[in-house]
N, C-alpha and C positions, 0 to 999 in steps of 0.2 A: 289450210294447213299452216301450223307454225313451224319457226326455226328448228327447233329439235326434232320434228317429225321428218324433216328433211335430211337428216344426217345419217348416215349409213355407218355401219361398223369400221370403215376404213377412214371415214370422216373423223369419227370420233378417236380412232388411233392415233391419227396425226394430231389431233389435238392434244391428245395426253401426252404425245412424246414431246411436242413444241413447248408444253407447259412445262415439262420437267427440265428441259433445255431448249431454249430459242435457237441454240446453234447445232441442233442435229441437223445432220446433211440429209437432204434428199436420198442420196444412197442409201443410208442409215434405215430411213424411212421405207424406201422401197424393199430393203431385204426382209423387214418385219410385216410389210403388208402383201408382198408378193406382187407389187405393181410395177412399173417402170418409172425411172426418174421422171419422164416427161409427164407421166400421168400423176404423180405426187405434186410436181409442179404447178399441172392446171388445177388441181384440187386444192392446192393452199390458195391459188390465185382465187379460185371462185370462194373458198371460204372468208378472204379479204373482202372479194367484193360485196358478197352479202352480207357485210358486217359481222361476221361471227368472230372473225379475227381482227381486233382492232389495231393492234399494234404488236409488234416485238420488243421485248425489253427485259432488263436485267433486275434483279434484286440486291439492293446495296444494303449491307450490314452496317447499320447507325452508328454502331460502337467503333468501327473501322474509320469513322470519320471524327470520333470525338464525342458525337452524340449521343451520351449516356443516359438520357433521360426522356423516356417516351411517355408524353402527358396526353389525356383524353379532356378534352373542356366541352361542356355543356353551356351552350351560351345562350341566355334568354334574350331577345330581341325584340325592340318595339316592332309591330307586325307591318307598319308602314315603310320601315327601315330594312327588311328581310334582304332585297337582292342586294343594297348597296353594302351592308355589312358582310353578306357571304362574300361579294366579289372582292372586298378589301381583304378579307382574311384570306382569300385565295391567292392574292398577290403576295403575301410574307412568304420568305423564302423558310422558316421553319415549320411553316403548316406544310403537311402532305395530303390531307383529306379534309374535306368539308363537306356535310351532308345534312340538308333540313329534313328533321324528323318529325314525327307525330309527337302532337303535345303542346305545350304552351309556347308558341312560336320559339323552337327552340333549333341550334345550330349543334351538330356533333362536329367537334374539330380535332383531328391528330395532329401534334406537334412536336418536334424533336428539338431538345435543348442540349446544353453541355453539362448542366448542372442545375440545382436547386436556385443558385442566385442568378443563372441565365433565365430560367423561367421565370422568377418573379419579375426581372427586368423586362423579359418580353410581354408578360400579363399588364403590368404597369404602364409601358412605353407604346406598346403594340396592339393591344387588345383593348383595355380599359376605354382608350382614347378615342376609339371608333365612335362616332354619333350612331345612337340608336340601339349601343350594348346595355341593357338593364341590370344582368346578373351573369356571373360566371361561377360555375363548379369545375373545380378540376380533380383529375384521379390520377395517379401515378401507376404506371406499367409495373408491376414486380416480376411476373414470371409470364413468358409466352409459350403457351403449350401446344398453340396452332395458329399458322398464319398464312392464309392461302388469298393471297390477293390477285389473283389471275383471272377471278371472275367478276364481272360488275353486274 
């Protein structure tokens, strides 16, 4: 039986409420599920123990930090350098997502920069210089219609 089959309506309601606001109180969840706060605590702990809930986090508005430019990088990598390039990119402050994708040994990377000149500097000094990087295609985010980053 897979994880999704083990989640009943209460678990799904708890996940929905915590997804909307990870600070929601057990008392509020209790009111909406008709269970005690202790039962909610047990359920949340069980969801965490089973790995359904990985962590509780916040979403930060990048523009509030002055990071006004969201860039999506498709990075072609020498196959024997995939792990080292991915690790190197993962350590960069500007990078918040690194995925290995299907296709020609490609990494998909999301990075935030202050502006175009900051992006140019980032690419030149921190990406192109990584041994194993073959080519980089950059796309800029113009408008976000949906961003649901709470499911992996």
